[in-house]
C-alpha positions as CSV (number, residue, x, y, z in Angstrom):
1,M,102.5,6.2,174.3
2,E,103.1,6.2,170.5
3,V,105.6,4.1,168.7
4,L,108.2,6.1,167.0
5,E,109.5,3.9,163.6
6,I,111.7,6.0,161.2
7,E,112.5,4.3,157.9
8,G,116.6,3.9,157.7
9,T,117.9,5.2,154.2
10,F,121.4,5.3,153.1
11,M,121.9,8.6,155.3
12,T,120.4,7.5,158.6
13,P,119.7,4.6,160.5
14,H,116.3,2.8,161.2
15,V,114.8,3.6,164.2
16,V,112.0,1.6,166.3
17,L,111.5,2.2,169.7
18,N,108.3,0.7,170.1
19,P,106.8,0.2,173.7
20,T,103.9,-2.5,173.1
21,T,107.1,-5.3,171.6
22,N,109.5,-3.3,173.4
23,E,111.7,-3.6,170.7
24,F,114.2,-0.4,171.1
25,I,116.4,-0.3,167.7
26,L,118.9,1.8,166.1
27,R,120.4,-0.1,163.0
28,G,122.3,1.0,159.9
29,N,124.0,3.7,158.7
30,S,124.1,7.4,160.6
31,R,125.4,10.1,158.6
32,P,122.7,12.9,158.1
33,E,123.5,16.2,157.1
34,N,122.3,17.5,160.9
35,P,122.3,14.9,163.4
36,L,120.8,16.8,166.0
37,A,118.0,17.8,164.0
38,F,117.4,14.1,162.7
39,F,117.8,12.1,166.6
40,K,116.3,15.4,168.2
41,P,112.3,13.4,168.0
42,I,114.1,10.5,169.2
43,F,115.3,12.5,172.5
44,N,112.3,13.5,172.9
45,W,110.1,10.4,172.2
46,F,113.1,8.8,175.3
47,E,112.4,11.4,177.8
48,S,109.1,11.0,177.7
49,Y,108.4,7.2,177.3
50,L,111.0,7.5,180.5
51,K,109.2,10.1,183.1
52,Q,106.1,8.9,181.9
53,S,106.8,4.7,181.8
54,G,108.4,4.1,184.7
55,N,109.5,1.2,183.1
56,K,112.9,-0.7,181.9
57,L,113.9,-0.4,178.3
58,T,117.0,-2.3,176.3
59,L,118.1,-0.3,173.2
60,S,120.0,-2.0,170.6
61,I,122.3,-0.5,168.9
62,A,123.5,-2.1,165.5
63,L,125.6,0.8,163.5
64,D,127.2,-0.6,160.2
65,Y,129.0,3.1,160.2
66,F,128.6,6.7,161.4
67,N,130.2,9.9,161.2
68,T,132.2,12.1,163.5
69,S,128.8,14.5,164.6
70,T,126.4,11.1,164.7
71,S,129.1,9.9,167.3
72,K,128.6,13.1,169.4
73,V,124.7,13.1,169.3
74,L,125.3,9.2,170.7
75,L,127.5,10.5,173.3
76,D,124.8,13.0,173.9
77,L,122.4,10.4,174.5
78,F,124.4,8.0,176.7
79,E,124.9,11.1,178.7
80,F,121.1,11.5,178.6
81,F,120.4,7.9,179.6
82,E,123.3,8.0,182.3
83,N,121.2,10.6,184.2
84,F,117.8,8.6,184.2
85,N,120.0,5.9,185.5
86,E,121.4,8.0,188.6
87,N,119.5,5.7,191.6
88,E,118.1,2.5,189.0
89,T,118.9,1.2,185.8
90,K,116.2,2.2,183.5
91,V,118.4,1.9,179.8
92,H,120.4,-0.5,179.5
93,V,122.5,-0.8,176.0
94,I,123.2,-3.4,173.8
95,W,126.0,-2.3,171.2
96,H,125.9,-4.7,168.2
97,Y,129.3,-5.0,166.1
98,Q,130.0,-7.2,163.3
99,S,132.5,-9.6,164.8
100,E,135.1,-8.6,162.3
101,D,134.6,-4.7,162.8
102,E,137.2,-4.1,165.7
103,D,136.7,-0.3,164.5
104,M,133.2,-0.5,165.4
105,R,133.4,-2.6,168.5
106,E,136.3,-0.1,169.7
107,A,133.4,2.9,169.3
108,G,131.3,0.8,171.4
109,V,133.8,0.3,174.2
110,E,134.6,3.9,174.1
111,L,131.5,5.5,174.7
112,F,130.6,3.1,177.3
113,D,134.2,4.5,179.4
114,L,133.3,7.9,179.0
115,V,129.6,7.0,180.8
116,S,128.2,5.1,183.8
117,I,125.6,3.1,182.0
118,S,124.5,-0.6,181.7
119,G,125.7,-1.9,178.3
120,E,126.9,-4.5,176.6
121,L,128.8,-5.5,173.5
122,K,128.0,-8.0,171.5
123,A,129.4,-9.4,168.3
124,I,126.8,-10.6,165.6
């Protein structure tokens, strides 16, 4: 399985999906003009990886900011993971947030409340 790495910009997060090093990271800002187009290769990568490998993965999400349309895509991603986790936990999500950023912490809480996936909140 190939590595997917997308350099972050002012508008989009840095993405590292590397099965060799077990690094699965989304970090930075997410406010792309078209979040569905930006996240489509990420969804495709996760689908291929989870179907092919059968391995478990831990995704670290450390967003400083995301817009409303990204929040919908994140919920879609969590629901996607929920479907893969039906019989066993294959995906665990760590939601990182700055300890003083209560809004970002609350966003993580709300996303975890909406789906049944393995996850945790971690202040940094």
